[in-house]
C-alpha positions in Angstrom: -59.6 -7.4 35.2 -59.8 -4.2 37.5 -56.7 -2.4 37.3 -56.7 -1.3 33.5 -60.2 -0.3 33.8 -59.4 2.2 36.6 -56.7 3.9 34.4 -58.9 4.9 31.6 -61.8 5.8 33.9 -59.7 8.0 35.9 -59.0 10.2 33.0 -62.7 10.3 32.1 -63.5 11.5 35.7 -61.3 14.5 35.3 -63.7 15.9 32.7 -66.6 14.7 34.9 -65.3 16.8 37.7 -65.3 19.9 35.5 -69.1 19.0 34.8 -69.7 19.4 38.5 -67.7 22.5 38.7 -69.7 24.1 36.2 -73.1 23.3 37.8 -73.8 25.9 40.1 -74.3 23.9 43.2 -72.6 20.6 42.3 -76.0 18.9 42.4 -76.9 15.3 43.2 -77.5 14.5 39.5 -74.8 16.6 38.2 -71.9 15.9 40.4 -72.5 12.3 40.8 -73.6 11.8 37.1 -77.4 11.2 36.9 -78.6 8.1 35.1 -79.0 7.8 31.3 -82.4 6.1 30.6 -80.9 4.4 27.4 -77.9 3.0 29.4 -78.5 3.7 33.2 -75.5 3.3 35.1 -73.4 5.4 37.7 -69.8 6.1 37.2 -68.5 3.4 39.4 -70.6 0.9 37.9 -67.8 -0.4 35.7 -65.8 -1.2 38.7 -66.2 -5.1 38.5 -67.8 -5.5 35.0 -66.0 -5.3 31.5 -69.2 -4.8 29.7 -69.6 -1.3 31.5 -66.6 0.3 30.4 -68.2 2.4 27.6 -71.0 3.9 29.9 -69.0 7.1 29.9 -68.5 8.3 26.2 -66.7 11.4 24.9 -69.0 13.2 22.2 -66.9 15.7 20.4 -64.9 17.7 23.0 -67.3 17.1 25.7 -67.7 14.3 28.4 -71.4 13.0 28.8 -72.4 10.9 31.5 -76.1 11.0 30.7 -78.8 12.6 28.4 -80.3 14.8 31.2 -77.3 16.7 32.3 -78.4 18.2 35.7 -78.2 21.9 35.5 -75.3 22.3 33.0 -74.0 20.9 29.8 -70.7 19.3 31.1 -67.4 21.3 30.3 -64.2 20.1 28.7 -61.3 20.4 31.6 -59.6 22.7 29.0 -62.3 25.3 29.3 -62.5 25.9 33.1 -60.4 28.6 34.6 -59.6 26.9 37.9 -57.6 24.2 39.4 -59.1 21.1 40.9 -58.4 17.6 41.8 -60.5 14.6 41.9 -60.2 11.4 44.0 -62.4 8.7 42.8 -63.9 5.8 44.7 -61.7 3.4 43.0 -58.6 5.6 43.9 -59.8 5.7 47.5 -59.7 2.1 47.8 -56.6 1.7 45.5 -54.5 3.9 47.9 -56.0 2.7 51.1 -57.5 6.0 52.1 -59.8 5.9 55.1 -60.0 9.7 55.8 -60.1 13.3 54.3 -56.6 13.8 55.5 -55.2 11.0 53.6 -56.6 12.4 50.3 -55.2 15.9 51.3 -51.7 14.4 51.6 -51.6 13.4 47.9 -53.3 16.6 46.6 -51.1 19.6 45.4 -51.8 23.1 47.1 -53.5 21.7 50.1 -52.2 20.2 53.4 -53.4 19.0 56.7 -54.0 20.6 60.0 -54.6 18.6 63.0 -58.2 19.8 63.7 -57.6 19.3 67.4 -58.0 15.5 67.2 -61.8 15.8 66.7 -62.5 17.2 63.2 -61.3 17.6 59.6 -59.3 20.7 58.9 -57.7 21.6 55.6 -55.2 24.4 54.8 -56.3 25.3 51.2 -53.5 27.4 49.7 -52.3 28.6 53.1 -56.1 29.2 54.3 -56.9 27.0 57.2 -60.6 25.9 57.2 -62.8 23.8 59.3 -66.0 24.8 57.3 -65.4 24.9 53.5 -66.7 21.3 53.1 -69.8 20.2 51.0 -71.6 17.2 50.3 -73.3 17.0 46.8 -72.9 20.7 46.6 -74.7 21.4 49.9 -72.5 22.9 52.7 -71.6 20.6 55.4 -69.7 22.9 57.9 -70.1 21.0 61.1 -66.7 20.1 62.5 -66.4 16.3 62.5 -64.4 13.7 60.8 -66.2 12.8 57.5 -66.5 9.2 56.4 -65.7 7.9 52.7 -67.9 4.8 52.6 -70.7 6.1 50.5 -68.6 8.3 47.9 -68.4 8.3 44.2 -65.6 10.9 44.3 -64.1 13.6 46.4 -63.5 17.0 44.6 -60.9 19.6 45.9 -61.6 22.9 43.9 -58.9 25.5 44.4 -58.8 29.2 43.4 -61.9 31.4 42.8 -64.9 29.7 44.4 -67.2 32.4 45.8 -69.6 32.7 43.0 -70.9 29.2 43.4 -70.2 28.5 47.0 -70.6 31.7 48.8 -69.0 33.0 52.0 -65.6 31.5 52.6 -64.0 29.2 50.2 -60.8 31.5 50.0 -58.3 29.0 49.1 -60.5 26.2 48.2 -63.5 23.9 48.9 -63.9 20.3 49.4 -67.1 18.5 48.1 -68.0 15.2 48.6 -70.2 13.4 45.9 -72.2 10.2 47.0 -73.5 7.4 45.3 -76.8 7.2 43.8 -79.2 4.5 42.6 -78.7 2.5 39.4 -81.7 1.5 37.2 -81.3 -1.8 35.5 -78.7 -3.4 38.0 -79.1 -5.6 41.4 -75.7 -5.9 43.0 -74.1 -6.1 46.5 -70.5 -4.9 46.9 -68.7 -5.2 50.0 -65.3 -4.5 51.6 -63.6 -5.6 54.5 -60.3 -4.4 55.9 -58.0 -4.9 58.8 -54.6 -3.2 59.7 -51.6 -4.0 62.0 -52.8 -1.6 64.6 -56.0 -3.9 65.0 -58.5 -1.2 63.2 -61.1 -2.8 61.0 -63.9 -1.8 58.7 -66.8 -3.5 56.9 -68.5 -1.7 54.1 -71.7 -2.6 51.9 -73.0 -1.1 48.8 -76.4 -2.5 47.6 -78.3 -1.6 44.6 -81.8 -2.6 43.9 -84.1 -2.0 40.7 -87.7 -1.7 41.6 -89.0 -0.8 38.3 -87.8 0.8 34.9 -87.9 4.1 36.5 -87.1 3.2 40.2 -83.8 2.2 42.0 -82.8 2.0 45.5 -79.2 2.2 46.9 -77.9 1.5 50.3 -74.4 2.0 51.5 -73.5 1.1 55.2 -70.2 0.7 57.1 -68.9 0.0 60.5 -65.3 0.9 61.7 -63.3 0.1 64.7 -60.8 2.6 65.3 -57.2 2.0 66.5 -53.7 3.4 66.0 -50.2 3.6 67.2 -51.1 6.0 70.2 -51.9 4.8 73.8 -55.6 4.8 74.7 -56.7 5.5 71.1 -59.9 3.7 70.3 -63.4 4.4 68.9 -66.1 3.4 66.7 -67.7 4.7 63.6 -71.1 3.7 62.0 -73.0 5.1 59.0 -75.9 4.2 56.7 -77.0 5.9 53.6 -80.3 4.8 51.8 -81.1 6.6 48.6 -83.7 6.4 45.9 -83.2 7.3 42.3 -86.6 8.0 40.3 -87.1 8.7 36.6 -90.3 10.8 36.9 -90.3 11.4 33.1 -87.8 11.3 30.3 -86.7 14.9 31.2 -87.3 14.7 35.1 -85.3 12.9 37.8 -85.6 12.8 41.5 -83.0 11.8 44.0 -83.8 11.1 47.6 -81.2 10.6 50.4 -81.0 10.0 54.0 -77.8 9.5 55.9 -77.3 8.6 59.8 -73.9 8.9 61.2 -72.5 7.9 64.6 -69.0 8.5 65.6 -67.1 7.9 68.9 -63.5 8.4 69.1 -60.6 9.0 71.6 -59.2 12.6 71.3 -55.4 13.1 71.1 -53.7 16.4 70.5 -50.3 15.2 70.2 -47.0 16.4 71.9 -45.4 19.7 73.0 -42.4 21.3 71.5 -39.0 21.0 73.2 -36.7 23.8 74.1 -35.2 23.8 70.5 -38.4 24.9 68.8 -39.0 21.4 67.4 -41.3 18.6 68.2 -40.3 17.0 71.6 -39.2 13.7 70.1 -38.3 12.2 73.6 -42.2 12.5 74.4 -43.5 11.1 71.1 -44.5 7.9 72.9 -46.5 9.9 75.5 -50.2 10.6 75.1 -51.1 13.8 77.0 -54.7 13.1 77.6 -57.2 11.3 79.9 -58.0 7.9 78.8 -61.7 8.2 80.0 -62.4 11.7 79.5 -60.6 12.6 76.2 -63.5 11.7 73.8 -65.5 13.1 70.9 -68.9 11.9 69.7 -71.2 13.1 67.1 -74.7 12.0 66.1 -76.0 13.2 62.8 -79.1 12.9 60.7 -78.7 14.3 57.0 -81.7 14.3 54.4 -81.4 15.4 51.0 -83.7 15.7 48.1 -82.9 16.9 44.5 -85.1 17.4 41.5 -83.6 18.0 37.9 -85.8 19.0 35.1 -85.0 19.7 31.4 -87.5 22.2 30.2 -86.1 22.1 26.6 -82.8 21.0 24.7 -81.4 24.5 26.0 -83.0 25.2 29.4 -82.6 23.0 32.4 -83.4 23.5 36.2 -82.0 21.8 39.5 -84.2 22.1 42.7 -82.8 20.7 45.9 -83.6 20.9 49.5 -81.3 19.5 52.6 -81.7 19.3 56.3 -79.3 18.2 58.8 -79.3 17.8 62.6 -76.1 17.3 64.1 -75.3 16.7 68.2 -71.6 16.7 69.0 -69.7 16.6 72.2 -65.8 16.6 72.9 -63.9 16.8 76.1 -60.2 16.9 75.8 -56.8 17.5 77.6 -53.8 18.9 76.0 -50.3 20.1 76.6 -49.8 24.0 76.7 -46.2 24.0 78.3 -43.2 21.9 78.5 -40.0 22.4 80.5 -37.4 20.0 79.6 -35.0 20.7 82.6 -37.8 19.5 85.1 -39.7 17.1 82.6 -42.8 19.1 83.9 -45.7 19.6 81.4 -48.6 21.8 81.9 -52.0 20.3 81.0 -55.1 22.3 80.1 -58.6 21.1 78.9 -62.3 21.9 78.2 -65.5 20.2 77.3 -67.6 21.5 74.4 -71.0 20.7 73.0 -72.6 21.8 69.7 -76.2 21.3 68.5 -76.8 22.5 64.9 -79.9 22.3 62.7 -79.5 23.7 59.3 -82.1 23.9 56.2 -80.7 24.7 52.8 -82.9 25.3 49.8 -81.7 26.0 46.4 -82.6 26.4 43.0 -80.5 26.7 39.9 -81.2 27.3 36.0 -79.0 27.2 33.0 -80.0 28.5 29.5 -78.0 28.3 26.4 -78.5 30.6 23.4 -76.7 32.5 20.7 -76.5 36.2 19.7 -75.3 36.1 16.0 -71.9 34.1 15.9 -71.5 34.3 20.0 -72.7 31.6 22.1 -73.9 32.2 25.7 -74.5 29.9 28.6 -76.2 31.8 31.4 -76.2 30.2 34.9 -78.5 31.7 37.6 -79.3 30.4 41.0 -80.8 31.1 44.5 -79.8 29.7 47.8 -81.6 30.1 51.1 -79.9 28.7 54.5 -81.5 28.7 57.9 -79.1 27.5 60.8 -79.7 27.2 64.5 -76.4 26.7 66.4 -76.2 26.0 70.0 -72.7 25.9 71.8 -71.5 25.9 75.3 -67.9 25.1 76.7 -66.6 24.7 80.0 -63.0 25.0 80.8 -61.1 22.5 83.0 -60.7 23.4 86.6 -58.3 21.7 88.9 -58.7 22.0 92.6 -54.7 22.1 93.3 -54.0 25.2 91.1 -57.7 26.7 91.2 -57.1 27.1 87.6 -57.6 25.4 84.1 -54.0 24.4 84.0 -52.4 21.6 86.0 -48.6 20.4 86.1 -47.5 16.9 85.6 -44.4 14.9 85.1 -44.1 13.9 81.6 -44.1 10.4 82.1 -45.7 7.3 80.1 -48.7 7.4 81.0 -49.6 10.9 82.4 -50.8 10.4 85.9 -54.5 11.6 85.0 -57.5 9.5 84.6 -61.2 10.1 84.9 -60.4 13.6 86.0 -58.4 12.6 89.1 -54.3 12.4 89.1 -51.2 13.0 90.7 -49.4 16.5 89.9 -45.9 17.2 89.4 -45.7 18.0 93.4 -47.0 14.6 94.2 -50.5 15.9 95.3 -53.8 14.3 94.2 -55.6 16.8 91.8 -59.1 16.9 90.7 -60.6 18.4 87.8 -64.3 19.7 87.2 -65.7 20.3 83.8 -68.9 22.0 85.5 -67.1 24.8 87.3 -65.4 27.4 85.0 -68.2 28.2 82.2 -66.2 29.6 79.2 -69.2 30.4 76.9 -72.8 29.4 76.1 -74.4 30.9 73.0 -77.1 30.3 70.8 -76.8 31.6 67.3 -79.5 31.7 64.4 -78.0 32.5 61.1 -80.0 33.3 58.1 -78.4 33.5 54.6 -80.0 34.4 51.0 -77.9 34.1 48.0 -78.5 34.8 44.4 -76.0 34.7 41.4 -75.6 35.0 37.7 -73.0 34.0 35.5 -72.4 34.1 31.5 -70.1 32.0 29.8 -69.5 33.7 26.5 -67.9 31.9 23.6 -66.6 34.8 21.6 -64.8 32.5 19.1 -63.7 28.9 19.1 -60.4 29.9 20.7 -61.7 32.3 23.3 -64.2 32.1 26.2 -65.1 34.9 28.6 -66.7 34.4 32.0 -68.6 37.1 33.9 -70.6 36.8 36.9 -71.8 38.1 40.2 -73.1 36.7 43.5 -75.0 38.7 46.1 -75.2 37.2 49.7 -77.2 38.4 52.6 -75.8 37.0 55.9 -77.8 37.6 59.2 -76.8 36.2 62.4 -78.0 36.9 66.1 -76.3 35.6 69.0 -77.8 35.1 72.3 -75.1 35.2 74.9 -76.7 32.9 77.6 -73.6 32.9 79.7 -73.9 36.7 80.5 -77.4 36.2 81.5 -76.4 33.2 83.8 -73.8 35.4 85.5 -75.7 39.0 85.6 -79.5 38.0 84.8 -79.4 40.4 82.0 -80.0 39.4 78.3 -76.9 39.8 75.9 -78.3 39.7 72.3 -76.2 41.0 69.3 -77.0 40.8 65.6 -75.7 42.0 62.5 -76.4 41.7 58.7 -73.6 41.8 56.2 -74.6 42.2 52.5 -71.9 41.6 50.0 -71.4 41.4 46.0 -68.7 38.9 45.0 -67.9 39.2 41.4 -66.1 36.8 39.0 -64.2 37.4 36.0 -62.3 34.8 33.8 -61.0 33.9 30.3 -60.0 30.8 28.5 -57.7 31.3 25.6 -57.2 28.1 23.3 -54.4 28.7 20.7 -54.5 24.9 19.9 -57.3 22.4 20.5 -55.3 20.7 23.2 -53.9 23.7 25.0 -55.6 26.3 27.1 -54.3 29.5 28.9 -56.8 30.7 31.6 -57.3 33.6 34.0 -59.8 34.0 36.9 -60.5 36.7 39.4 -63.1 36.4 42.4 -64.0 38.2 45.6 -65.3 36.4 48.7 -65.9 37.4 52.3 -66.1 35.8 55.8 -68.3 37.3 58.4 -66.6 38.2 61.8 -68.7 35.4 63.3 -66.2 33.1 62.0 -66.8 29.6 60.5 -68.8 28.0 63.3 -71.0 30.8 64.7 -70.2 30.4 68.4 -69.7 34.1 68.9 -70.3 37.6 67.5 -67.4 39.6 69.2 -68.3 43.3 70.1 -66.1 46.0 69.0 -65.3 47.9 72.2 -64.5 51.1 70.3 -68.0 51.1 68.6 -70.4 49.2 71.0 -73.4 50.4 69.0 -72.1 48.7 65.8 -72.0 45.3 67.2 -69.0 43.9 65.0 -66.3 45.1 62.7 -67.0 44.4 58.8 -66.3 41.1 57.5 -62.8 39.9 56.1 -62.8 40.4 52.4 -60.6 38.3 50.0 -59.4 38.7 46.4 -58.5 35.7 44.5 -56.5 36.0 41.3 -55.3 32.8 39.3 -53.8 32.4 36.0 -52.8 28.8 34.5 -52.2 26.4 31.8 -54.0 23.3 30.9 -52.5 21.1 28.3 -53.4 17.5 27.0 -50.0 16.2 26.1 -51.3 13.2 24.7 -54.7 11.4 24.7 -54.1 9.9 28.1 -51.8 12.4 29.6 -52.6 15.9 30.9 -50.6 18.6 32.7 -52.2 21.5 34.7 -50.4 24.5 36.0 -51.4 27.7 37.9 -49.9 30.8 39.5 -52.2 32.4 42.1 -52.5 35.0 44.6 -54.8 35.6 47.6 -55.3 39.0 49.3 -57.0 39.4 52.5 -58.5 42.7 54.0 -59.1 42.6 57.5 -60.7 45.8 59.2 -59.6 46.4 62.7 -59.5 48.7 65.5 -56.5 51.0 65.3 -54.2 50.0 68.6 -53.4 52.8 71.1 -49.6 53.6 71.0 -48.3 53.0 74.7 -45.0 54.1 76.3 -43.2 50.7 76.9 -41.4 52.3 80.0 -44.1 54.4 81.7 -47.3 52.6 80.4 -48.8 55.9 79.4 -50.9 56.1 76.4 -49.1 58.2 73.7 -51.7 58.3 71.0 -55.3 57.0 71.8 -56.8 55.7 68.6 -60.0 54.3 70.1 -62.8 54.1 67.6 -60.6 54.4 64.5 -60.3 51.7 62.0 -57.6 50.5 59.8 -57.4 47.9 57.2 -54.9 45.2 57.6 -54.0 43.5 54.4 -52.1 40.1 53.9 -51.1 38.3 51.0 -50.4 34.4 49.8 -48.6 33.5 46.7 -47.8 30.4 45.1 -47.5 28.1 42.2 -49.0 24.5 41.6 -48.8 21.7 38.8 -50.1 18.5 38.3 -49.6 15.6 35.8 -52.0 12.6 35.5 -52.4 9.9 32.9 -51.5 6.7 31.4 -47.7 6.6 30.5 -47.6 3.2 29.0 -50.1 0.4 28.5 -49.0 -0.9 32.0 -48.0 2.2 33.9 -50.1 5.2 35.0 -49.0 8.2 37.2 -50.4 11.1 39.2 -48.1 13.7 40.6 -48.3 17.1 42.0 -46.1 20.0 43.2 -46.9 23.1 45.1 -45.1 26.3 46.0 -46.6 28.4 48.7 -45.4 31.9 50.1 -47.1 34.0 52.6 -46.0 36.6 55.1 -47.8 37.8 58.1 -48.7 41.4 58.7 -48.7 43.0 62.2 -52.2 43.4 63.6 -50.8 46.0 66.2 -48.1 48.6 66.2 -44.9 46.8 67.3 -42.6 49.1 69.4 -38.9 48.9 70.3 -37.5 49.7 73.6 -37.5 53.5 73.0 -41.1 53.5 72.1 -40.7 53.9 68.5 -42.9 52.0 66.0 -40.8 49.7 64.4 -43.4 47.8 62.6 -46.7 49.6 61.9 -50.2 47.9 62.0 -50.7 46.4 58.5 -47.0 46.2 57.5 -45.3 42.8 57.0 -43.5 41.9 60.2 -41.0 39.2 58.8 -42.9 36.2 60.0 -44.2 33.4 57.7 -47.8 32.1 58.0 -48.1 29.0 60.2 -48.9 25.7 58.6 -47.5 27.1 55.0 -44.8 24.6 54.0 -42.8 26.3 51.0 -42.7 23.2 48.9 -44.8 20.1 48.6 -44.6 17.0 46.3 -46.7 13.9 46.0 -46.5 11.0 43.4 -48.4 7.9 43.0 -47.5 5.1 40.4 -49.7 2.1 39.3 -48.0 -0.7 37.6 -50.1 -3.7 36.1 -47.6 -6.5 36.0 -49.9 -9.2 34.7 -53.8 -9.3 34.1 -54.3 -10.2 37.8 -51.5 -8.6 39.6 -50.5 -5.0 39.9 -48.8 -2.8 42.6 -48.4 0.8 43.4 -46.0 3.1 45.0 -45.8 6.7 46.1 -44.2 9.1 48.2 -45.1 12.4 49.6 -42.8 15.4 50.6 -43.7 18.1 53.0 -41.3 20.9 53.6 -40.8 22.3 57.1 -43.5 24.8 58.3 -44.3 26.7 61.5 -46.7 25.4 64.0 -47.3 28.7 65.7 -47.8 32.4 64.5 -44.6 33.7 66.3 -42.6 31.2 64.2 -41.0 29.8 67.4 -41.9 26.2 66.6 -40.9 24.4 63.5 -42.5 21.1 61.9 -39.6 19.3 60.3 -39.8 18.4 56.6 -40.6 14.7 55.7 -40.6 12.2 53.0 -43.2 9.3 53.5 -43.2 6.2 51.2 -46.1 4.1 50.7 -47.1 1.1 48.7 -49.8 -1.3 47.5 -50.1 -4.6 46.0 -53.4 -6.1 44.3 -54.4 -9.5 43.1 -57.7 -10.3 41.4 -58.9 -13.8 42.3 -61.8 -13.1 39.8 -63.3 -10.5 38.1 -65.3 -9.7 41.1 -62.9 -10.3 44.0 -59.8 -8.5 44.8 -57.3 -9.3 47.4 -55.2 -6.0 48.5 -52.3 -4.8 50.9 -51.3 -1.3 51.5 -48.3 -0.4 53.4 -48.0 3.0 55.0 -44.6 4.7 55.7 -42.7 1.9 54.3 -39.2 3.3 55.5 -40.6 3.6 59.1 -39.5 7.2 59.4 -40.5 9.6 62.5 -42.5 12.6 61.1 -44.7 15.0 62.5 -47.3 15.9 59.8 -49.1 18.9 61.2 -50.1 20.5 64.4 -52.8 22.8 65.9 -50.5 25.1 68.1 -46.8 24.7 69.1 -47.7 22.4 71.9 -50.1 20.4 70.0 -48.1 18.4 67.4 -49.3 15.2 65.7 -47.0 12.1 65.8 -47.0 10.4 62.4 -47.8 6.5 62.3 -44.9 4.3 62.1 -44.5 1.5 59.3 -48.0 -0.3 59.2 -50.2 -2.2 56.7 -54.0 -2.7 55.9 -55.2 -6.0 54.3 -58.4 -5.8 52.2 -60.7 -8.0 50.5 -63.4 -6.4 48.1 -66.1 -7.8 45.8 -69.3 -7.8 44.3 -72.2 -10.3 43.7 
């Protein structure tokens, strides 16, 4: 009987998430639950076997998953001053999730961004990111769609993250925890699914015990892609063999290699209409080239993690990871739409990225007491060496001699293989080799060190004090400049930043805690993907402006209402400081410079505020619930002086300009209910609400609010075989969940169903 076991397990995993968070790098063993030599099973091993339900036990206040806790003793959820959400492997299957975006839709405080049709992009508390992704605690910042086939769980940590994760991570981070080998068990799990669009997947999960101290595990999948949009297709394949080795009672080693190959059609949605909303009359049109709009990625990822318990109070964790990514994507997308003439402007480009990255980290935890005060010291270092090659060619149409061509908005757009007929009736041909946009090679070296002291002043009061140092060095060789001029164009910069963290946990009762946390982080001017290092024209010898810095403040409540029901709530504020060149003031009539501020720097501040709450648990013996709500508010600030017709400054640089941040819905709400009707049959139903938001910085295009209802039903043929159906968008609403720009708006999927069989032998 699978369903009740999941309910109790999901509550325990909430504590496991805290264990993962408190380990400085979310290590392989720590985040995924290293094996217990006395009872060696991983967290998902109770999925099909009733005898395994007690492999996770609560000892006092603490949740233990094994006797060798990698890096750090587990921490109860009430004692962690930060918001987080966990999605387990069972939940991924139960709710029919097949992407990071699906998980985000049911997580408070975060929402999806489009990602231009070729990458995961998440808005963490109003901060869009394509780089704050981790796998087993190691940064995974290449832009691509991440698979879920080999995961123990997905962790979304919100709030102050800089001390453990370094640069970025302003609003939050997302960490994927992979499955590991299990000593003492031999099994093969499988999953097969097909949906009403014609997409399907096959997944295999095999575990093999080689000896009392060695186990191997192999996860693999193949997925055929399809959806409701014209031309969309693709394939995904991945394989992840791992080895778990118990070198001694105090030492464990995890080895992992993953190969991923993805190819998919790139669809960037539809443009906005004249009313500033998605042009619903065009929702069935795919504005792309059926042959050339494509994205491919080929990735090799290797990881090794060694955990050692030096004594009962000192533990260490050492890891090394190497990744090699090769990515290409070419795309066409709408940039304008004239409803009166039914003419759409189409732009495009082709981009390649090759990235090789080496990460080496070491972490230690030591527990000791000074009198009646207990301390847990976490120290760590990290070294990252990344080489990133990136080039981009704009589209170039022979009729316009430009990157934009104009077509009639018909289904399909008259463009295929780079050749089509434009709105004027002329044959037009595109070239992806004529207009070089950029070609750069970036070398990035990062060294980090951190220390944190968790101080138990009294049983009802914990203090957290820590600081992280990051040295971020980047050198960019602009090859495009050399091609054009024959002269080298190499720029470099080193940023050194300290990121402090302060926090407290106050527990007036054993089942209630109030907490507060403050942290600082930074983002270098090279951005998330290292494609460029923009020069400051006012200070050419300085190469770039200083990094953007962020201050993150959060206060919250955690309350175990009952043994099986928990409530969390948080208020937060994110402040960004962005050094910028002060703009010159120009008379709007004469064009004469009134005040030349060249070379002067100003700091532009912005602020995001919000509230989020989440309740999870077993309400009755047969009913469980997970629900979340978030409120987000954030105003843009002027990056230049805004003048009126008389040349007077009406909004000065750095002042709020009355515009709301894009992709920032004021209210979001999600809920999922599971009901166990009989021992073999259960069902789930949920909904997600997203308030309206703006698709552009000018607040001219609005994404309408929507409510999407989903459902699922499960039937266990036996203890090891389950049949399942998931229905998405049960009421078949038209909705537009996200966008990249005002003219790249995603069209949500209509009513569809996914049929799954899963089992294990």
